[in-house]
C-alpha positions in Angstrom: 16.4 -13.6 9.6 20.2 -13.2 9.1 21.5 -10.5 11.4 24.3 -8.4 10.0 26.9 -7.4 12.6 27.6 -3.7 12.2 30.5 -1.6 13.5 28.3 -0.3 16.3 26.4 -2.0 19.1 22.6 -2.1 19.0 22.4 0.7 21.5 24.8 2.8 19.6 22.9 2.0 16.4 19.6 3.3 17.8 21.3 6.5 19.0 22.9 7.0 15.5 19.5 6.6 13.9 18.0 9.3 16.2 20.7 12.0 15.8 20.7 14.4 12.8 22.4 12.9 9.7 25.4 14.3 8.0 24.8 15.5 4.4 26.4 12.3 2.9 24.5 10.0 5.3 21.3 11.8 4.5 21.9 11.3 0.8 22.6 7.7 1.4 19.4 7.2 3.4 17.3 8.9 0.7 19.0 6.8 -2.0 18.3 3.6 0.0 14.6 4.7 0.4 14.2 5.5 -3.3 15.8 2.2 -4.3 13.7 0.2 -1.8 10.6 1.9 -3.1 11.4 0.9 -6.6 12.5 -2.7 -5.8 9.4 -3.3 -3.6 7.1 -1.8 -6.2 8.5 -3.9 -9.0 9.2 -7.2 -7.2 7.2 -7.2 -3.9 8.3 -7.5 -0.3 10.5 -10.6 -1.0 13.3 -8.2 -1.9 16.1 -8.4 0.7 18.2 -5.6 2.2 21.2 -7.1 0.4 19.3 -6.8 -2.9 18.5 -3.2 -2.1 22.2 -2.4 -1.3 23.3 -4.0 -4.6 20.7 -2.1 -6.6 21.6 1.2 -4.9 25.3 0.7 -5.3 26.2 1.0 -1.7 27.7 -1.4 0.8 25.3 -3.6 2.8 26.7 -2.1 6.0 25.5 1.3 4.9 22.0 -0.1 4.6 22.1 -1.8 8.0 23.4 1.4 9.7 20.3 3.3 8.6 17.8 0.5 9.0 18.1 -2.3 11.5 16.1 -4.8 9.4 13.7 -4.9 6.5 10.7 -4.1 8.6 12.3 -0.8 9.7 12.7 0.1 6.1 9.2 -0.9 5.2 7.9 1.3 8.0 9.8 4.3 6.7 8.2 3.8 3.3 4.7 3.2 4.7 4.4 6.8 5.8 4.7 8.0 2.2 2.3 5.4 0.9 -0.4 6.5 3.4 0.2 10.1 2.7 -0.5 9.5 -1.0 -3.6 7.4 -0.4 -5.0 9.8 2.2 -4.5 12.6 -0.3 -6.3 10.6 -2.9 -9.2 10.0 -0.5 -9.4 13.7 0.3 -9.6 14.5 -3.4 -12.3 11.9 -4.0 -14.3 13.2 -1.0 -14.5 16.6 -2.6 -16.5 15.2 -5.6 -20.1 16.0 -4.9 -21.6 13.0 -6.8 -21.4 10.0 -4.5 -21.0 7.4 -7.2 -18.2 9.4 -8.9 -16.5 10.1 -5.6 -16.2 6.3 -4.9 -15.3 5.6 -8.5 -12.4 8.1 -8.3 -11.0 6.6 -5.2 -11.3 3.0 -6.4 -9.5 3.9 -9.7 -6.9 5.8 -7.7 -6.1 2.9 -5.4 -6.1 0.5 -8.2 -3.5 2.7 -10.0 -1.4 2.8 -6.9 -1.4 -1.0 -6.8 -0.7 -1.4 -10.5 2.5 0.6 -9.9 3.4 -1.0 -6.6 3.4 -4.7 -6.1 4.0 -4.4 -2.4 1.1 -2.0 -1.7 -1.6 -4.3 -0.3 0.8 -6.3 1.8 2.5 -3.2 3.2 -0.9 -1.8 4.3 -1.8 -5.0 6.1 1.6 -4.8 7.9 0.8 -1.3 9.0 -1.2 -2.7 12.0 2.1 -3.9 13.5 3.9 -0.6 12.9 4.5 2.5 15.0 1.5 4.3 16.4 1.9 7.1 13.9 1.6 4.5 11.0 -1.4 2.9 12.6 -3.0 6.3 13.0 -2.5 7.1 9.3 -4.0 3.7 8.4 -7.0 4.3 10.6 -7.4 7.8 9.1 -7.5 6.4 5.7 -10.1 3.8 6.7 -12.2 6.5 8.2 -12.0 8.7 5.1 -12.8 5.9 2.7 -15.5 4.4 4.8 -17.2 7.9 4.7 -17.0 7.9 0.9 -18.5 4.4 0.8 -21.2 5.3 3.3 -22.2 8.3 1.2 -22.5 6.0 -1.8 -24.7 3.6 0.2 -26.9 6.4 1.3 -27.4 7.4 -2.4 -28.2 3.8 -3.3 -25.4 3.6 -6.0 -23.1 0.9 -4.5 -23.8 -2.8 -4.0 -25.4 -3.6 -0.7 -22.8 -5.1 1.7 -19.8 -3.5 0.0 -17.4 -1.9 2.6 -13.8 -0.9 3.2 -12.7 -4.4 4.0 -13.3 -5.4 0.4 -10.6 -3.1 -0.9 -7.5 -5.2 -0.2 -8.9 -8.2 -2.2 -10.1 -6.0 -5.0 -6.7 -4.3 -5.3 -5.0 -7.7 -5.2 -7.2 -8.9 -8.1 -6.5 -5.8 -10.2 -2.8 -6.0 -9.2 -2.5 -9.6 -10.3 -3.5 -8.4 -13.8 -1.1 -5.5 -13.7 1.8 -7.8 -12.7 1.3 -10.3 -15.5 0.6 -7.8 -18.2 3.1 -5.0 -17.3 5.8 -6.0 -19.8 3.3 -6.4 -22.7 0.9 -3.6 -21.9 1.4 -1.5 -18.7 -2.2 -0.1 -19.0 -4.0 -3.4 -19.5 -5.1 -3.4 -15.9 -7.4 -0.4 -16.5 -9.7 -2.5 -18.7 -10.3 -4.9 -15.8 -10.4 -2.3 -13.1 -13.3 -0.7 -15.0 -15.1 -4.1 -14.9 -14.6 -4.3 -11.1 -15.8 -0.8 -10.6 -18.9 -1.3 -12.7 -19.7 -4.4 -10.7 -19.4 -2.5 -7.4 -21.1 0.7 -8.7 -23.7 -0.6 -11.3 -25.6 2.2 -13.1 -28.9 0.4 -12.8 -31.1 -1.4 -10.2 -28.5 -4.0 -9.6 -27.0 -1.7 -6.9 -29.8 -3.0 -4.7 -28.6 -6.6 -5.1 -26.6 -7.6 -2.0 -23.1 -9.0 -2.5 -22.5 -12.6 -1.7 -21.0 -13.5 1.7 -19.1 -11.1 3.9 -15.7 -9.4 3.4 -12.6 -11.0 5.0 -11.5 -9.5 8.3 -8.0 -8.0 8.8 -6.5 -11.2 10.2 -7.8 -13.3 7.3 -6.6 -10.8 4.7 -3.1 -10.7 6.3 -2.9 -14.5 6.2 -4.0 -14.6 2.6 -1.6 -11.9 1.5 1.4 -13.4 3.3 0.6 -16.9 1.9 1.0 -15.6 -1.6 4.2 -13.6 -1.0 
């Protein structure tokens, strides 16, 4: 990756990132984060820091003073993504009906992905992030696994379905959202419902085991990075 040479040394840069920001610097940082969130959501993680600086209307040096590289910026955004998804999982868990609880979460995460092209890839990258990011990812996995387990105990979800299936399902629905967004931004909902009905059939098919096994985290990461 191209390394931009800032006006500060690497050591000074880290110190600058840690100290409280002046009001104008804080505004710039928030502007960069908002712009990056929009660019990543619309175009995926192939967006560069130069692209973000141009879109935000700030100098590239301003971006690099706040974020040493793109991974640092992605990590800063991951916290808000996990906060939103954990909140969605908490709301879904409050639903007393096991089938409806899982349906609410699935539709919620599909909607997140329909709005955010970088969502699945960012979640996979979380495993290489700061401990706080990894902890948030693990908390989400624990919450959603509990929702799925409750659905299994009630016999309303396909045998063999688990948390590891979610990245591929969100990728499937996301692909529809990406190609139909300009024509019909809500077209993905039709196909999301088909996926949900396949996972949560309202008849005896719930007892039919799913084919094969879900991909592990390493395989998912390779698959998602290959398409980016």
